[in-house]
FIKEMI-575321 format. One line per 2 residues: number of its first residue (from 1); their letters; for each residue z, x negated, y of C-alpha. Coordinates in steps of 0.5 Angstrom, whole numbers, plus 500, padded with zeros to 3 digits. Example, Ala and Ser with C-alpha at 12.3 -4.5 7.8 and 13.67 -1.06 7.14 Angstrom:
residues 2
1> AS> 516 475 491 | 514 473 498
This chain:
residues 495
1> MT> 171 513 273 | 166 514 277
3> DL> 167 507 280 | 167 503 274
5> AA> 160 507 272 | 158 504 279
7> RV> 161 497 277 | 158 497 271
9> ER> 151 499 274 | 151 493 278
11> YE> 151 488 273 | 146 492 269
13> LM> 141 491 274 | 143 484 275
15> ST> 136 480 273 | 141 475 270
17> LS> 148 474 267 | 151 467 268
19> AA> 158 466 263 | 163 468 268
21> EF> 158 474 271 | 157 476 263
23> AG> 165 477 262 | 165 482 268
25> YL> 160 485 266 | 164 486 258
27> DA> 170 488 262 | 168 494 266
29> ET> 163 497 260 | 168 496 255
31> EL> 174 500 260 | 168 505 261
33> EQ> 166 505 254 | 174 506 252
35> RF> 174 512 258 | 168 515 255
37> FD> 171 515 248 | 178 518 250
39> AA> 174 524 255 | 171 525 249
41> TD> 177 526 245 | 180 529 248
43> FA> 175 535 249 | 174 536 242
45> GQ> 181 537 241 | 180 544 246
47> SA> 173 545 241 | 169 544 247
49> FD> 164 539 242 | 158 540 247
51> KA> 162 535 253 | 165 531 246
53> ED> 159 529 245 | 155 528 252
55> FL> 161 523 252 | 160 519 246
57> EQ> 152 519 247 | 154 515 254
59> AI> 158 511 250 | 152 510 245
61> TL> 148 508 252 | 153 503 255
63> NQ> 152 499 248 | 144 500 248
65> TL> 144 497 254 | 149 491 253
67> RF> 145 489 247 | 139 489 251
69> IA> 142 485 256 | 145 480 251
71> ER> 138 479 247 | 135 478 254
73> EL> 141 473 256 | 140 468 249
75> AR> 132 469 250 | 133 464 256
77> QE> 130 458 254 | 134 454 259
79> LT> 141 457 256 | 144 450 254
81> DA> 152 453 253 | 154 454 245
83> RY> 159 457 247 | 156 462 251
85> HR> 151 462 246 | 156 465 240
87> WL> 158 469 245 | 152 472 247
89> ST> 150 474 239 | 157 476 237
91> TR> 157 482 243 | 150 483 241
93> DD> 152 485 234 | 158 488 236
95> SS> 155 493 240 | 150 495 235
97> GI> 155 496 230 | 159 500 235
99> IY> 152 506 236 | 154 507 228
101> LL> 161 507 229 | 159 513 235
103> QG> 154 516 232 | 158 517 227
105> QI> 163 520 230 | 159 524 233
107> YR> 156 528 227 | 164 528 224
109> NR> 165 533 231 | 159 536 229
111> AA> 162 538 222 | 168 540 225
113> ER> 165 545 229 | 161 548 223
115> LL> 169 549 220 | 170 552 225
117> AG> 165 558 224 | 167 558 217
119> EV> 160 554 215 | 163 549 210
121> ND> 157 547 206 | 153 546 213
123> AC> 159 542 214 | 159 537 208
125> AV> 152 536 209 | 153 534 216
127> LG> 159 530 214 | 154 526 209
129> KA> 149 525 215 | 156 521 218
131> RK> 157 518 212 | 149 516 212
133> CY> 151 512 219 | 157 508 216
135> QD> 153 506 210 | 147 503 214
137> LV> 152 499 218 | 154 496 212
139> TA> 148 495 210 | 147 491 215
141> SL> 152 487 216 | 154 487 223
143> PQ> 161 485 224 | 164 492 223
145> RE> 161 493 216 | 169 493 212
147> FA> 171 499 217 | 165 503 215
149> SL> 166 502 208 | 172 505 209
151> AS> 170 510 214 | 165 512 209
153> GL> 170 513 203 | 175 517 208
155> LQ> 168 521 209 | 168 523 201
157> TK> 175 525 200 | 174 529 206
159> IE> 167 533 203 | 171 533 195
161> FL> 177 536 199 | 172 542 202
163> RA> 169 543 195 | 176 543 191
165> DG> 178 548 197 | 172 551 196
167> AL> 173 551 188 | 180 555 191
169> RR> 177 561 194 | 172 562 188
171> GK> 178 563 183 | 177 556 180
173> YE> 184 554 180 | 184 548 175
175> VA> 177 545 178 | 181 545 186
177> RE> 186 541 182 | 183 536 180
179> GF> 180 536 186 | 185 535 190
181> HQ> 189 530 186 | 182 526 187
183> AK> 182 527 194 | 189 525 194
185> VT> 189 518 190 | 183 516 193
187> GT> 185 518 201 | 192 514 200
189> YL> 188 507 197 | 183 507 202
191> LE> 188 508 208 | 192 503 206
193> QL> 186 498 207 | 184 501 214
195> AG> 191 499 216 | 188 492 215
197> CT> 182 492 219 | 183 488 227
199> GA> 179 487 232 | 180 490 240
201> QL> 172 493 238 | 176 498 233
203> SM> 182 499 236 | 180 506 237
205> SV> 175 508 231 | 182 505 227
207> KE> 187 510 231 | 182 516 230
209> LQ> 181 514 223 | 188 514 221
211> RE> 190 521 225 | 185 524 222
213> FG> 185 523 215 | 193 522 215
215> SQ> 194 529 216 | 188 530 212
217> QR> 192 527 207 | 198 531 208
219> HT> 194 537 207 | 192 535 201
221> HV> 199 535 198 | 200 542 200
223> ML> 193 544 198 | 195 542 191
225> KY> 202 545 191 | 198 551 193
227> AD> 193 551 187 | 199 550 182
229> FF> 201 556 185 | 195 560 183
231> IH> 195 556 175 | 203 559 174
233> VQ> 201 566 176 | 195 565 172
235> SG> 200 564 166 | 205 569 169
237> DF> 210 565 170 | 213 568 176
239> EY> 219 564 176 | 214 557 177
241> AI> 209 561 181 | 215 561 187
243> GC> 217 555 188 | 210 553 188
245> AH> 210 557 193 | 217 555 196
247> DT> 214 548 196 | 207 550 200
249> VS> 210 553 206 | 216 548 207
251> LY> 210 542 206 | 205 546 211
253> EA> 212 547 216 | 212 541 216
255> LL> 205 540 218 | 205 544 223
257> QS> 210 541 226 | 207 534 226
259> AV> 201 537 228 | 204 539 235
261> SD> 208 532 236 | 203 528 235
263> KL> 198 532 240 | 193 534 235
265> PK> 187 538 237 | 189 546 239
267> HV> 184 548 235 | 187 545 228
269> QD> 194 547 231 | 192 555 231
271> LR> 188 554 225 | 195 552 221
273> EV> 198 557 224 | 194 562 221
275> EL> 194 559 215 | 202 558 214
277> EF> 203 565 215 | 198 567 210
279> FR> 202 562 205 | 208 565 207
281> GW> 205 572 204 | 203 570 198
283> LA> 210 567 197 | 212 574 199
285> WA> 208 577 194 | 210 573 188
287> KA> 217 574 190 | 215 582 189
289> EY> 212 581 182 | 218 578 180
291> AV> 222 583 182 | 218 588 178
293> TN> 220 583 172 | 227 584 174
295> EE> 226 591 175 | 229 590 182
297> WE> 225 596 184 | 228 596 192
299> GC> 227 589 192 | 220 589 191
301> VA> 218 594 196 | 221 589 201
303> FV> 218 583 199 | 211 588 198
305> NE> 213 589 206 | 214 582 208
307> AR> 208 581 204 | 204 585 208
309> RN> 207 583 216 | 205 575 214
311> WF> 197 577 212 | 197 582 218
313> RS> 200 577 223 | 195 571 219
315> SD> 190 576 221 | 192 578 228
317> LA> 191 571 230 | 186 569 227
319> MM> 183 575 230 | 186 572 238
321> HA> 182 565 237 | 176 568 235
323> LR> 177 572 242 | 179 566 245
325> GV> 173 562 242 | 177 557 238
327> MS> 175 559 231 | 172 564 227
329> HQ> 176 570 225 | 176 569 216
331> VE> 182 572 215 | 180 579 211
333> TA> 186 584 209 | 183 589 205
335> NT> 183 586 199 | 190 583 200
337> EM> 192 590 201 | 190 593 195
339> LL> 194 586 192 | 199 589 195
341> QS> 198 596 192 | 197 593 185
343> TL> 203 591 186 | 207 597 188
345> RR> 203 601 182 | 206 597 177
347> CR> 212 598 181 | 212 605 181
349> SE> 210 605 173 | 216 600 170
351> KR> 221 604 175 | 218 611 171
353> LN> 217 608 164 | 224 605 165
355> EQ> 227 612 167 | 223 616 162
357> LE> 226 610 157 | 234 611 160
359> QL> 232 619 160 | 230 619 152
361> RD> 236 614 150 | 241 620 153
363> EN> 237 625 149 | 238 621 143
365> RK> 245 621 144 | 246 627 145
367> LG> 242 629 139 | 245 624 134
369> NI> 250 629 132 | 246 635 129
371> YL> 244 636 123 | 236 637 123
373> AG> 234 641 117 | 227 639 114
375> GN> 227 633 118 | 229 626 122
377> MS> 229 624 128 | 226 618 130
379> HE> 224 614 137 | 218 610 137
381> TG> 215 608 144 | 218 613 148
383> NI> 216 619 144 | 221 624 140
385> NV> 218 625 133 | 221 631 128
387> PG> 218 631 122 | 218 639 118
389> QV> 220 645 122 | 225 645 128
391> TG> 228 652 129 | 230 654 137
393> NI> 237 655 134 | 237 647 132
395> IG> 234 645 140 | 234 650 145
397> GK> 236 653 152 | 233 651 159
399> KN> 235 643 159 | 231 641 152
401> KA> 225 646 154 | 220 639 157
403> TT> 223 635 150 | 221 642 146
405> ER> 214 641 150 | 212 634 149
407> IS> 214 635 141 | 210 641 140
409> GK> 204 637 144 | 203 644 149
411> NV> 202 640 156 | 198 634 154
413> QM> 192 636 158 | 197 637 165
415> TE> 201 631 163 | 194 627 164
417> LR> 193 631 171 | 199 629 174
419> DL> 198 621 171 | 191 622 175
421> AE> 194 625 181 | 198 619 182
423> QL> 192 614 181 | 188 617 185
425> AE> 194 617 191 | 194 610 190
427> LR> 187 609 189 | 186 614 196
429> DA> 191 608 199 | 187 602 198
431> SA> 181 604 199 | 184 607 206
433> AG> 185 601 207 | 178 598 206
435> AR> 174 603 209 | 169 600 213
437> TD> 163 604 213 | 162 612 214
439> QE> 160 613 207 | 166 608 204
441> KA> 170 613 209 | 168 620 206
443> AV> 169 617 200 | 176 616 201
445> EE> 177 623 204 | 173 626 196
447> ID> 179 621 192 | 184 625 197
449> LA> 181 632 195 | 181 630 188
451> EQ> 188 627 188 | 190 636 191
453> DA> 186 639 186 | 189 634 179
455> RR> 196 636 182 | 194 644 182
457> GD> 190 643 175 | 183 644 177
459> EK> 181 639 173 | 173 641 175
461> GA> 175 641 183 | 177 634 181
463> RR> 172 632 178 | 166 634 183
465> HL> 170 631 189 | 170 624 184
467> AA> 163 625 183 | 162 624 190
469> AG> 167 619 192 | 161 615 187
471> KW> 161 608 185 | 164 605 191
473> AL> 172 608 189 | 169 607 181
475> AL> 169 599 183 | 176 599 187
477> AE> 179 603 181 | 177 598 176
479> KL> 180 592 182 | 186 596 182
481> SL> 187 597 174 | 188 605 174
483> PV> 186 606 167 | 185 614 169
485> AE> 182 614 175 | 177 609 173
487> AA> 175 614 167 | 176 620 170
489> IK> 171 617 176 | 166 615 170
491> AS> 166 622 166 | 165 625 173
493> IG> 159 620 175 | 156 619 168
495> A> 157 611 169
């Protein structure tokens, strides 16, 4: 590259150029420019964006000088070669257009750097600057205006994709799905049009744009399935949600494989590896929820553990890449752990209710042939209700002690404290995973002490520790849908 740069410089220092000399200069300049562009692409792929920008700036300088020399030669009064005149004029316009394209590429690289740092809004703003470069090129009516128009449109689909992704993260799944769909349709059309762009000076830009946005189209298809997954989850249709999650994972596995085979930038491959594990976690969680519906208790626990492994692996990979300076650590496991704890709580609750119903059915079958003087026996929502008087001779003995107590209602307070203890245990496990500050860790200890008091039947002690746990514990109880714990904390802190 050094020898090539020296040759270009010799031509640049000449006071005037004949047609033959200009041809030699243009060949050398074009080759050097291509090498600068390739080096910039390689450095961008390694997340070395500063070095990439240096090479793009050198390519811009080459074209600025080329444009100046073309204009200088055009201004020569003695120039009478019409063919050489047209060639100079075309070269001047080509170099002017390439300057716009290279500046647009600089902004696109800056946007990629912002995205790696998790600064999505800033990335969209920088992509807007790249679009402005392409739009200015269209307005200038330079030879690359058709390509610039398509590039501007593709950048708009990129912005639409990022906005849809933001809506997805905020839980606006229908809005996200519509945004992804629009980006997919528009992007497909523009990429088809891009294939028709020709010209030696455009070849590197067309190839780069096709690679980047072809990959984005496949990613958009994945995110459409991902949005559908959450839409079905919201409606409680876990069977279809699991199908969408399966599609999301399989499509993303193919996307990761293509990133490797196409030798896409390393940071792109790293991001996809992180996201694939995250998607796998959602698939396992959906299977856990569906297992509860099907009363497959052990299966639920197994899928919860699988989801936890996937999400922790996603977090660990992200942290490892962050330490290498490849990407920011953006995967938060505390919220996913709370979700898993909520699923386990539902599993235990459903299992307990199922066992209680079976026990009540057994009791009903055993008591079905007993004559109850002064009343009838009925089974309503898990309670045995016996109107009239019941004597010890009719229902008695050790085996029926708990049944008698439920009928008489003497153990209501102790039952509530046992339920409180169960929910405080779940709250303690979830809060321990999410505690970050010393104050939050102290609250976890208070929740643990409150649980112990509740199991001993010490209502006053439990209330005292819940009051010390405070509003942070209350917010977690609300998120985890623990109504008994939530009510007890509210009463304790006077909320």
